[in-house]
N, C-alpha and C positions, 0 to 999 in steps of 0.2 A: 504493500500500500504506500509506504513512504517513498519508494523508488518511483512509483507511478505519479505521485503528487509532485515529486522533484522534476520529472520529465515535463509535466504540464508547466511548471514555473519556467523551465528552460525555454520551452516554446514561446511562452508569453514574453520573455526577455528578448527573444529573437524578433518577435513582432514589433516590440517597442524600439528596437534599434533603428527602424525606419522612421525618420523624423515626421514624415507625412502621417503615418499611422499613429505615432505618438501624440500629435496634436489633435487627431481625430478622437483618440481615447480621452484626452484632456477635455475636449469639447463635450463629449458624451458624459463624462464625469460631472462637469459643471451643470449640464442639463438635469442630471439626476439630483444633484445638491439643490438646485433651484426648485425643482418639483417637490422634493421632500419638505423644504421649508415653506413652500407655498401651501401644500396640503396641511402641514402643521398649523400654519397661521390661520387659514380659513376655518378648519375644523374646530380649533381651540377657541378662537375669538369671535367667529361669526356664526358658524354652525355647519354641520355636515351636509345639510340640505343644500347650502350654497356651494359647497364643494361639488356636489352632484350636478348642480346647475352649470358650474364652470366646465366640468368634464364633458357634460352633454354638448355644450356650445363648442368646446374645443374639438370633439370628435366630429361634429357637424362641419366645421370649417376645414378639417383634414381632407375631406373629399376634394375640396377646391384647391387645396395646396398640392395634392397629388396631381390633379389635372394641370395645374400651371407649371409644375416642375417637368412634367411630360417626359421624364426619362433623360433630361438634359445632363443631369449629374453623372450619367454614364457615357452617353454618345458624344456630347460636346466636349466633355472632359477628355475623352480619348483623342478627339481631333486636335484639341489644344495641346495635349501632351506631345503629339507627333509633330506639330508645327510651332512649337514654343519658341524657336529661333527666328521665325518669320513674322516681323511686326505687323505687316498688312493682314496676314491670316489671323493673327492673334486678335487684332482690332475687329476684323470681320466677325469672328465667332463670338467675341465679347458682346458687341453691340447688337448683332442680329439675334442672338439668343435672348437678350433683354427685350428687344422689340417683339419677338415671338411670345415671350412670357407676358408682356403688357397686353398684347392682343388677346391672349387667353384670359387675362385678368378681366377685361371688359366683358367677355362672354360669361365668365364666372359671376361677375357682379350682377348682370342681367338675370341670370338664373337664381342667384342668391336672393335678390329682391323679390322675385316671383314666389319663391318658396317661403319667404318671410310672411307673405300674405296668405299662403295656402295652408301652412301648418299652424293650427290654433295655439299650440303650446309656445311656439316661437313668436307668433304674432302678438301675443299678450305681453311680450317683453322685448319690443323692437329695439329700444335704445341699447340694451345690453348686447344683443346679437349683432347690431350694426357696428358697435364698437369692436366686437371680436373680429370682424372682417378686416380690421386694420392689420391683424397678424398675417392674413393672406396677402395684403399689399406688401408687407415687409418681406414675405417669402418670395414674392415676385421680383423685388429689387435686389435680393441677396445674390451676389455673384459667386456662390460656392463652387459652381462648375468651373469657373476660371482658376480659382486658387487651387482646386484639386488638380487641374491640368498642368499648371506650372509648378506644382509641388512646393507651394509656399503658403502653409497654413498658419504660421506662427502669429503674425499680426492679426489675421482674420479671426483666429481663435481668441486672441486677447480682446479684440473689439467686441465680439459677441459675448464673451464672458463678463466683461465690464457692463455691457448693456443689461444683462440679466440680473446682475447684482444691484445695479442702479434701480432697475424696475422693482426689485424686492424691497429695497429701502423706501422707495416712494410709496409702494403699496402699504407698508407698515405705517408710514406717516399719515397718509390720506384716507386709507380704507380702514375705518375704525369699527363699523357696524353694518347691519343689513341695509340701512338707508344709503350709505356711501359705497356699497358693493359694486354698483354700476361703473364706478371709476376704475376698477381693477383692469378690465380689458382695454380701456382707453390708455391707461398708464403703460401697460405692457406693449400695446401697439405702437405708441409714440417712441418708446425706447428701442424697439426692434427696427422700426423704420429709420430712425436716426443712425443705428448701427449699419443698416444696409446702404444708406446713402454715403456714409463715411467710407465703407468698403469699396464702393464704386469709385469715389474720388481717389482713394489710395491706389487702386488698380490702374487707373488712367495715368496717375502721376508716376508711379514706380516703374511701369512698363512702357511709358511714353506711347500710349495707345492713340491711334488716329480715330477721331470721333466720326461715326457714321450717323448723320442725322437724316439723310434721305433714305426712306424705307422702300425696299424692293420686295414686293409681295412674293414673287417666285422664289426668292432666297429664303424667305420665312417658311414657305410651304415645303421647300426642300429639307429644311431643318426638322420640321414636324414629321415628315415622312420617314426620315432617318431614325427618329426616336419613337416611332409608333409602336413597334414590337415591345420595346422596353416599357413604355407607358402601359400597354395592355397587361404585361406581367405584373407591374407594380399595382395596377388597379385591382387585379385578381387577388393579390396578397392582402390588400387593404380590406377586402371583404371580411376577413376574420381577424385582422389586427386592429382595426379601428371602428368596426361597425357596432360592436356590442353595447358600448356606452350610449351611442346614438339611438339604437333600437330600444334599449331599456328606458331611456329618457322619454321616448314617445309613448310607450305602453304602460309604464309604472305610474301609480297615482301620486307619487311624491319623488322629488329629486334625491331624497335621502338614500333611496335604493341604488341610485347611480353612484352616490358617494361611497356606499358600502362596497359595491363591486369595484369601483375605481381604485380604492386603497388596496384591496386584495390583489387586483391584477398588477398594480405597480410593485407591490412587494415581491411577487413572483418574477416580474420582468427584471427587476434589479438583481435578484438572485441568479437569474439566467445570464446576466451580464458578466458574472464571475468567470464563467466558462467560455464566453464568446470570444475574448481575445485569443484564446488558445486555438480555436477552430479557424479564426481568421489568419493566425500566424502560420499554420501548417498548410493553408490552401495552396500556396505556390509550390510547396514541396510535393504535395499530392498531384498537382497538375503536371509537374515535370516527370514524376514517377509513372503516372498513368500513360504518358505519351511513349514510354519505352517498354511497356509490357502489355500482355493480353488483357482483354476485358474481364475474363474470368479471374485472373490474378488481381486485378484492380478491385473487383467486387469483394474478393476475399479480404483484401486490405481494409476495406470499409468496415466489414463486420468485425475484423480483428481490433480495429480502433474503438468501435463501440464496446466490445467486450473489455477492452483495457480501461475505458472510462467509467464503466458501470459502477464500480465501488465508490468512486468519487462523486458520481451523480446521486447515488443513494445517500451518501454522507451529507451532501448539500441539501437534499430533500429533507432529511431528518433535522438538520440544523435550522433550516428555514421555518419548519413547523414549530420547533422548540422556541425560537427567538421571536416569532410573530406576535405572541401576546404582549411582549414588551414593546414592540414597535407600535401596536395598536394603542397601548396605554399612553406612550409618549405623544403620538399624533393627536389623540382625542382627549387626553386627561382622564380617561377611564377605559376599562375593558369593555368592548362591544362584541358580544358573541356572534352576531350576524356576520361581521367582518371576518372573524376567525373561521367560521364555518365556510365562508366563500373561499378563503385561503386554502382550507383543507380540500375543497372541491377542485380548485385550479392547480394545486401543488404538483399533481402527477406530470404536469407539463414540463417541470424541471427535468424529468427523465425522458418523457416522450418527445417533447419539443427539441431537445438537444439531439436525440437520435434522428429525428426528422431533418434537422439542419445538416447533420453529417451525411446522411444518405442522399439528401436533396442537393445541397450546395457542393459539398466535397465529392459526392458521388455522381449524380446525374449530370451536373454542369461540367465537371472534369471529364466525363465520358461523352461530352458533346451532345447530350440529350436535352437541349434547351427547350424544344417544343414540348416534349413530354413533361418536363418539370413545370412549365407554365400551365399546361392543361391540368396537371394534378393540383396545382395551387388554386386554379379556378374552381375545380369541383370541391376542394376543401372549403373554400370561401363560400360557395353556394350552400354546402351542407351546414356551415356555421350559421349563416343568415337564417336558414330554414329552422334549425334547432333553436336559435335565439328567439325568433318570433313565437314559435309554438310553446317552448318551455318558459320563456320570459313572461308571456301573457298570464300564465297560471302561478308561477313561482318567483317572479320578479328577479332580484339579483341572484338568487340561488339557481334559477333557470338559465340565465345567460352564462353564469359561471360553469355550469355543467355543459352547456352548449359549446363553450370554448374548449374544454377538455375533450369532449366527444369528437369535435371536429379534428383536433390534433390526432386523436386515435384513428379516425378515418384516414387521415393523411399517412399515418404510420403503416396501416394495413395496405394502402395503395402502393406506397414505396416498396414495402417488402415484396408485394406481388410482382411489381415490374422489375425490381432488381433480380428476383428469382428467375423471371422470364428471360432477362438479358443474359443472366449467367448460363441458362440452358441453351441459349442461342449461340453463345460464344464458342 
């Protein structure tokens, strides 16, 4: 066991030696710290129902954020990385990607305003949800694709980390009770938009980019076509990664159930992040190894890795359950059994979800089975939405928690089935 844990730490260190990866990890860590303190502040000083309201609104705008990103963080990042020494191409990809995102923003705004009037629960609190859309505007203006491509995330990470901490300070100062809660999304939006604009100016200045103000529609359409497949894949995965809070918010009689589920889901997600750097760090190693051996040998390596990680995953699962009552108490000032029960329902994902990630990302993608992986993600998402609607209607937070776990189990069964099939065909 100790040797296996030591191997994981070694692989994690290997991943962190890449500066780009290191700052991505730092940025993700800051996000989790920000989220933890935001959950703590809202639940302790304003109320868990308001946390549910925020999480519902945030899950709602995530659909638009995914639409506006449109896979650019993969496709355009790749193009920028290849052409990083050519200033004209750097400028072209930078500005035309921003123009494409702004076009998608206007389409999103039109649909968002339409839904605000059609969904009663949202229509009753228009100001709050309109303010939340500022986060989508910030996402539109954020040039993460550029800094990923040129592999210079240091200042970008600093800017966004400062913006989040500044937002947290302002929220503590100005959001004191339920009456001032509507200021929260406004403060968050302003801080993130400011960070996005500052990042744009930094990119233009640091890389001496040529400003493209004249918009050529065919160039924008070309960028959209190049990113379409990645966008479809991301959209499919969002069906079970971001939908449950939104579905629960629509069907539950109170936002407090969204609050219960959101805390439970975030506890498990943070626990999963413990193992995530390991799988990210060994991805290139598996990619290189798979290219020099048979498919059957590669699939055997996948199952060997899962077997190797199982003791650690069970230990992480056990530790998360043991420590979760303390986390619940710290966040709420009291122990809430409903949240603990949701954690118990979702906690198998620590094991099942990691196995899915290994078989899907390290396995199918490295075996060049991209279309199969995308299709499995789609059917998993469809299953999750179906389960969440049916079970959530009757059991609220318990129902959508079970739907999430059940959908990951469906994904596991599908992956095992298709890997077995590929192994037999090899």
